[in-house]
Each structure stands twice: as structure tokens, then as C-alpha cells.
C-alpha positions as CSV (number, residue, x, y, z in Angstrom):
1,M,-20.8,13.7,17.7
2,K,-18.5,11.3,19.4
3,V,-15.5,10.1,17.3
4,L,-12.6,7.8,17.8
5,V,-9.3,8.3,16.0
6,T,-7.3,5.1,16.4
7,R,-3.8,6.6,15.9
8,E,-2.6,10.2,16.1
9,I,-2.8,11.8,12.6
10,P,-1.5,15.2,11.3
11,E,-3.0,18.2,13.2
12,E,-4.9,19.5,10.2
13,G,-7.2,16.5,10.3
14,L,-7.6,16.6,14.1
15,Q,-8.4,20.3,14.0
16,L,-11.3,19.7,11.7
17,L,-12.7,17.1,14.0
18,R,-12.2,19.2,17.2
19,Q,-14.3,22.0,15.6
20,R,-17.3,19.7,15.1
21,C,-17.1,16.8,17.6
22,Q,-18.6,16.9,21.1
23,Q,-16.1,14.2,22.1
24,L,-12.8,13.3,20.3
25,D,-11.0,10.3,21.5
26,V,-7.5,10.0,20.0
27,N,-5.1,7.1,20.6
28,T,-1.9,9.1,21.3
29,S,0.2,6.0,22.2
30,D,3.0,4.9,20.0
31,H,1.4,1.6,19.2
32,N,-1.8,0.2,17.6
33,L,-4.8,-0.6,19.8
34,T,-5.2,-4.3,20.4
35,P,-8.5,-5.8,19.0
36,E,-10.0,-5.7,22.5
37,Q,-8.9,-2.1,23.1
38,L,-10.3,-1.1,19.8
39,R,-13.7,-2.7,20.6
40,Q,-13.8,-1.0,23.9
41,R,-13.0,2.4,22.6
42,C,-15.5,2.1,19.7
43,V,-18.4,1.5,22.1
44,G,-20.6,4.6,22.2
45,K,-18.9,6.3,19.3
46,D,-20.7,7.7,16.3
47,G,-17.7,7.5,13.9
48,V,-14.3,6.0,13.8
49,L,-11.3,7.3,11.8
50,C,-9.3,4.1,11.5
51,M,-6.0,2.9,10.2
52,L,-5.2,0.1,7.7
53,S,-3.7,-1.8,10.6
54,D,-7.1,-1.9,12.4
55,R,-9.2,-5.0,11.7
56,I,-12.8,-3.8,11.3
57,D,-14.9,-6.9,11.2
58,A,-18.5,-7.9,11.9
59,E,-17.7,-8.7,15.5
60,L,-16.4,-5.2,16.1
61,M,-19.4,-3.6,14.4
62,D,-21.8,-5.6,16.5
63,A,-19.9,-4.7,19.7
64,A,-20.2,-1.0,18.8
65,P,-23.7,-0.6,17.2
66,T,-23.7,3.2,17.4
67,V,-20.9,3.6,14.9
68,R,-22.3,5.0,11.6
69,C,-19.1,5.5,9.7
70,F,-15.6,4.0,9.5
71,A,-13.3,6.5,7.7
72,N,-10.2,4.6,6.7
73,Y,-6.9,6.5,6.7
74,A,-5.7,4.7,3.6
75,V,-6.7,4.1,0.0
76,G,-6.8,0.3,0.5
77,I,-9.8,-1.1,2.4
78,D,-8.9,-4.8,2.8
79,N,-8.8,-4.3,6.6
80,I,-12.6,-3.6,6.7
81,D,-15.4,-6.1,6.1
82,I,-17.2,-4.0,3.5
83,D,-20.1,-6.4,3.1
84,A,-20.7,-6.5,6.8
85,A,-20.7,-2.7,7.0
86,T,-23.0,-2.4,4.1
87,R,-25.6,-4.8,5.6
88,R,-25.6,-2.8,8.8
89,G,-25.9,0.6,6.9
90,I,-22.4,1.7,8.0
91,V,-20.6,4.0,5.6
92,V,-17.0,3.2,4.8
93,T,-14.7,5.8,3.2
94,N,-11.0,5.9,2.1
95,T,-8.4,8.4,0.9
96,P,-7.6,7.9,-2.8
97,G,-5.7,10.2,-5.0
98,V,-3.8,12.2,-2.4
99,L,-1.1,9.6,-1.9
100,T,-0.7,8.6,-5.5
101,D,2.6,10.4,-6.3
102,A,4.1,9.7,-2.9
103,T,3.6,5.9,-3.3
104,A,4.8,5.9,-6.9
105,E,7.9,7.8,-5.9
106,L,8.6,5.3,-3.1
107,A,8.3,2.5,-5.7
108,W,11.0,4.2,-7.7
109,A,13.1,4.6,-4.6
110,L,12.8,0.8,-4.0
111,L,13.6,0.1,-7.6
112,F,16.8,2.1,-7.6
113,A,17.9,0.9,-4.2
114,A,17.4,-2.7,-5.2
115,A,19.0,-2.3,-8.6
116,R,22.1,-0.5,-7.4
117,R,22.4,-2.3,-4.1
118,V,22.1,0.9,-2.1
119,V,21.3,-0.7,1.2
120,E,24.1,-3.2,1.0
121,G,26.6,-0.4,0.2
122,D,25.3,1.7,3.1
123,R,25.7,-1.2,5.5
124,M,29.2,-1.9,4.2
125,V,30.3,1.7,4.8
126,R,28.7,2.0,8.3
127,E,30.3,-1.3,9.4
128,G,33.8,-0.2,8.3
129,R,34.1,-2.9,5.6
130,F,34.6,-0.4,2.8
131,K,38.3,-0.5,1.9
132,G,38.3,1.6,-1.2
133,W,37.1,1.4,-4.8
134,E,37.1,-2.0,-6.3
135,P,36.2,-3.0,-9.9
136,M,34.0,-5.9,-8.9
137,L,32.4,-4.3,-5.8
138,L,28.6,-4.5,-5.5
139,R,27.8,-4.5,-9.2
140,G,24.1,-3.9,-9.8
141,W,21.7,-3.6,-12.7
142,P,21.0,-0.7,-15.1
143,V,17.6,1.0,-15.4
144,R,17.9,3.0,-18.7
145,G,16.6,1.1,-21.7
146,T,15.2,-1.8,-19.7
147,T,11.6,-3.1,-19.5
148,L,9.2,-2.1,-16.7
149,G,6.3,-4.3,-16.0
150,I,3.3,-2.7,-14.1
151,I,0.8,-5.1,-12.5
152,G,-2.3,-3.1,-11.8
153,A,-2.5,0.1,-13.9
154,G,-4.7,2.2,-11.6
155,R,-3.7,5.6,-10.2
156,I,-0.5,4.6,-8.6
157,G,0.6,2.1,-11.3
158,T,0.0,4.7,-13.9
159,A,2.1,7.3,-12.0
160,M,4.9,4.8,-11.5
161,A,4.9,3.9,-15.2
162,L,4.9,7.6,-16.4
163,G,8.1,8.1,-14.4
164,S,9.8,5.7,-16.7
165,A,9.8,8.1,-19.6
166,G,13.0,9.8,-18.5
167,F,14.8,6.5,-18.6
168,G,13.7,5.3,-22.0
169,M,12.1,2.2,-20.6
170,K,9.8,-0.1,-22.5
171,V,6.5,-0.5,-20.5
172,L,4.3,-3.5,-20.2
173,Y,1.2,-3.5,-18.1
174,C,-1.2,-6.1,-16.8
175,S,-4.6,-4.8,-15.9
176,R,-8.3,-5.5,-16.1
177,H,-8.8,-2.5,-18.3
178,E,-7.0,-0.8,-21.1
179,N,-5.0,2.2,-20.0
180,R,-5.1,4.7,-22.8
181,V,-2.8,7.2,-21.0
182,L,0.0,4.7,-20.8
183,E,-0.6,3.5,-24.4
184,E,-0.7,7.0,-25.8
185,K,2.2,8.6,-23.7
186,L,4.5,5.6,-23.4
187,S,3.4,3.2,-26.2
188,A,2.9,0.8,-23.4
189,R,1.5,-2.7,-24.2
190,R,-1.2,-4.5,-22.3
191,V,-0.2,-8.1,-21.8
192,G,-1.1,-11.1,-19.7
193,L,0.6,-11.8,-16.3
194,E,2.8,-14.6,-17.6
195,R,4.1,-12.5,-20.5
196,L,4.8,-9.5,-18.2
197,L,6.7,-11.7,-15.7
198,T,8.7,-13.3,-18.4
199,D,9.7,-10.2,-20.3
200,S,10.2,-7.5,-17.7
201,D,13.4,-6.4,-16.0
202,Y,11.5,-4.6,-13.2
203,I,8.1,-5.8,-12.0
204,S,6.1,-3.4,-9.8
205,L,2.9,-4.4,-8.1
206,H,0.0,-2.0,-7.7
207,V,-3.1,-4.1,-7.2
208,P,-5.5,-4.0,-4.2
209,L,-5.7,-7.1,-2.0
210,T,-8.7,-9.1,-2.9
211,K,-9.6,-12.8,-3.1
212,Q,-8.4,-12.7,-6.7
213,T,-5.0,-11.0,-6.0
214,Y,-4.1,-13.0,-2.8
215,H,-0.8,-14.7,-3.6
216,M,-1.0,-13.8,-7.2
217,I,2.8,-14.0,-7.2
218,G,3.6,-17.5,-5.9
219,P,6.0,-20.3,-6.6
220,K,4.8,-20.8,-10.2
221,E,5.0,-17.1,-11.0
222,L,8.4,-16.7,-9.5
223,E,9.8,-19.3,-11.9
224,L,9.0,-17.1,-14.8
225,P,11.1,-13.9,-14.5
226,K,14.7,-13.5,-15.7
227,P,17.3,-14.2,-13.1
228,T,18.2,-10.5,-13.3
229,A,14.6,-9.4,-12.7
230,I,13.8,-7.2,-9.7
231,L,10.4,-7.3,-7.9
232,I,8.9,-4.2,-6.3
233,N,5.8,-4.2,-4.0
234,T,4.1,-1.1,-2.6
235,S,0.6,-2.5,-2.7
236,R,-0.3,-5.1,-0.1
237,G,2.0,-7.8,1.3
238,A,-0.3,-10.8,0.8
239,V,-0.3,-10.2,-3.0
240,I,3.0,-12.1,-2.8
241,D,3.5,-15.6,-1.3
242,E,6.3,-14.4,0.9
243,A,7.7,-17.8,1.7
244,A,8.0,-18.5,-2.0
245,L,9.7,-15.1,-2.5
246,V,12.3,-15.9,0.2
247,Q,13.1,-19.1,-1.5
248,A,13.4,-17.3,-4.9
249,L,15.7,-14.7,-3.4
250,R,17.9,-17.4,-1.7
251,D,18.1,-19.4,-4.9
252,K,18.8,-16.2,-7.0
253,R,15.9,-17.1,-9.3
254,I,15.4,-13.3,-9.3
255,A,18.0,-10.8,-8.6
256,A,16.4,-8.8,-5.9
257,A,13.2,-7.4,-4.3
258,G,12.1,-4.1,-2.9
259,L,9.3,-4.4,-0.4
260,D,7.3,-1.7,1.5
261,V,4.5,-4.1,2.6
262,Y,4.4,-7.6,4.1
263,E,2.2,-10.6,4.1
264,H,2.0,-10.8,7.9
265,E,2.8,-7.1,8.6
266,P,4.5,-6.0,10.7
267,R,6.0,-9.5,11.2
268,L,8.3,-10.8,8.4
269,T,8.2,-14.2,7.0
270,E,11.1,-16.3,8.4
271,G,14.3,-15.8,6.3
272,L,13.3,-12.6,4.6
273,A,15.4,-10.3,6.8
274,D,18.4,-12.5,6.1
275,C,18.2,-12.0,2.3
276,P,20.8,-9.4,1.4
277,N,19.1,-8.9,-2.0
278,A,15.9,-7.6,-0.4
279,V,15.4,-4.0,0.4
280,L,12.8,-3.7,3.2
281,L,11.0,-0.6,4.3
282,P,8.4,-0.1,7.1
283,H,5.3,0.7,5.0
284,L,6.4,4.2,3.9
285,G,4.4,4.5,0.7
286,S,2.4,7.6,1.6
287,A,4.9,9.0,4.1
288,T,5.5,12.4,2.8
289,Y,4.4,15.5,4.8
290,P,2.0,16.7,2.1
291,A,0.5,13.3,1.5
292,R,-0.1,12.4,5.1
293,R,-1.6,15.9,5.8
294,A,-3.9,15.5,2.8
295,M,-5.0,12.0,4.0
296,A,-5.8,13.4,7.4
297,V,-8.0,16.2,6.0
298,M,-9.7,13.9,3.5
299,A,-10.5,11.2,6.2
300,A,-11.8,13.8,8.6
301,E,-13.9,15.4,5.9
302,N,-15.3,12.1,4.8
303,L,-16.2,11.2,8.4
304,L,-17.9,14.6,9.1
305,A,-19.9,14.4,5.9
306,A,-21.2,11.0,6.8
307,L,-22.1,11.9,10.3
308,T,-23.9,15.1,9.2
309,G,-26.1,13.4,6.6
310,R,-24.1,14.3,3.6
311,R,-22.7,11.9,1.0
312,P,-18.9,11.5,1.6
313,R,-16.7,12.3,-1.4
314,N,-14.9,9.0,-1.0
315,C,-17.6,6.5,0.0
316,V,-16.6,3.0,-1.0
317,N,-20.0,1.3,-0.3
318,P,-22.7,3.7,-1.5
319,E,-25.3,1.0,-1.0
320,A,-24.9,1.6,2.7
321,L,-26.3,5.1,2.3
322,E,-29.7,3.6,1.5
323,R,-29.7,1.6,4.7
324,S,-27.7,4.2,6.7
325,K,-28.6,4.9,10.3
326,I,-27.4,8.5,9.6
């Protein structure tokens, strides 16, 4: 088997591949492959362990017709044309579950950092502008006893919501399906998007990027929250109309935002970096040692299963198995 790994991953995953692959091509540079580099290095490969930053489209698949599986090192799959892969009998896998807690914890980190203006305070101290305690200095917003709104109550949204129990928060959630866990453990209420945006003090996004969720938070939606509301996004950047968010932050229509993902990642929408009421992280949702190791192992196992004629545990397009070239 000949396999490409498009960025270096934790050794535990690479070791699994080395044990089984005749040829293992790993991009060890400190940057992503360009689209042309990616196409060239996919040629002649049987499988590709790819990153969420790699665009896997029909053109790439046609340029590398020997590839039988794309194992995505992420839970989201919006970087891959699933329909194109399925039509060609190419298996696509992802890494759900193992990054749930890590991402939920980061959402809480963003929430607290934005609420208590942690980044602004850190910058003040580092720049020598802290002159001593002041009664009006960097006042923020409380968490205990407030309302948390969860948009998308899947694995990560559920984990995020469950963390609110220690702070006595009321929980609202907007989701396609009822979440019995949240309703039984937190007395959470399922509401529509407008009600959630209007009533929540903290709004946390946990939806996949699809045609339906693209820009689901836009100018109209950003008129609804309280001026003290804080928006958190650890899902995908394009779920928010970033230009509209910049304007809302500038106009103080919402108090703050905490973002780990961006609409044009890694590029920021003009003006976002200048908003002092935005906490901006470089896509660290799953960035704990255990989570990234588990993702590496899961992605490698998915790829090896597909290339040896077995059904991968995390196949996102099982229809492809019927047409598979494996």
C-alpha cells in the first residue's frame, strides 16, 4: 500500500501506517501543501490521510484515480466533496468522538476569556499599561446563573452544555432533534433559533458546515441578542457571516465573541483583528495531547481498514463501499 499523509501527525498514527504500508509519504514541512502539490503527491497513492485544510474535490480525485480512501484527520468533512467520492467508490472517513471533550473545553475557555476580558487584561500587563487596581478596570460579565444557548446539540454541543451544571446556568438548545440527555440532566429547553438568540447570555455554535448552516448567523440574526450577549464559535467559520460579526462587534450590538474558526481560514475578515472585544484562537479545538493522538490512531486505523477490504469504523459514505474499488 502507498499512502500519503498531508501533514505530520502524532507518532502513534504514523507508526501504525509504517507497519503496514509499502510506501509512506509524509509532508513534514511546516505548511500545508498547495492544491497543485497535493494533486501531485496524491498521484499513484492508494490512500490519503488528509487534513481539514486540504480541499479534496472531484478534480483532485480524477487526477489521482488510484486513491481508494480519504481518511480525514477531523470530525468535520466539509473540505471533501462526499458526493464526488461516493460516485467514484472512494471511501471517506472521519474522527468523531475522540475530540469531543477537548473541543467543548476550548469553547468554555473562549467563553470565560471573552466574558472576563482575559486577553485584553493580558495585553495590558505585557505592554506595561497596568498601573494598579482600579474599580472600573476591564469590567466583564458574570457566568453563574446566566443562560447558555447551544446551537447544535450533537456530541460537542452536549458536552459543552453539561459543563454548565456547575454554574447553575439555564440551558436552551436549538437542534434538529430532541436531546433527552440535556433535558433530563439540565432541564434544558429546545427552542427555535430566534428565541435562543434573543434569550441567551452566551451563544455557542456546534453545527457542521452545510448548505443549510452556511451564514446561519448573519446581519438579521445579530440584531436579536442582548447587547451583553457573547458569541462563541468552535464549529466552522462560515457558519457566521464574519463581515456582519465585525460590524456587530464594532457597534457593540453584542458584547464580545470568542472564535476558534474563521470564514476564510486562516485569513481573517478585514477588521476582525482590530476588535478588542473578540478573542481569536488559531483553531485549537482538538489541540490536547490525548485528543490529537487519538485522532491520529483513529484516522490511521480507518485508512488501513479501508485499504485492506474491511469496513472502516468511521465511514461517512457507506454507499461508496458498494461501488468501492477496494
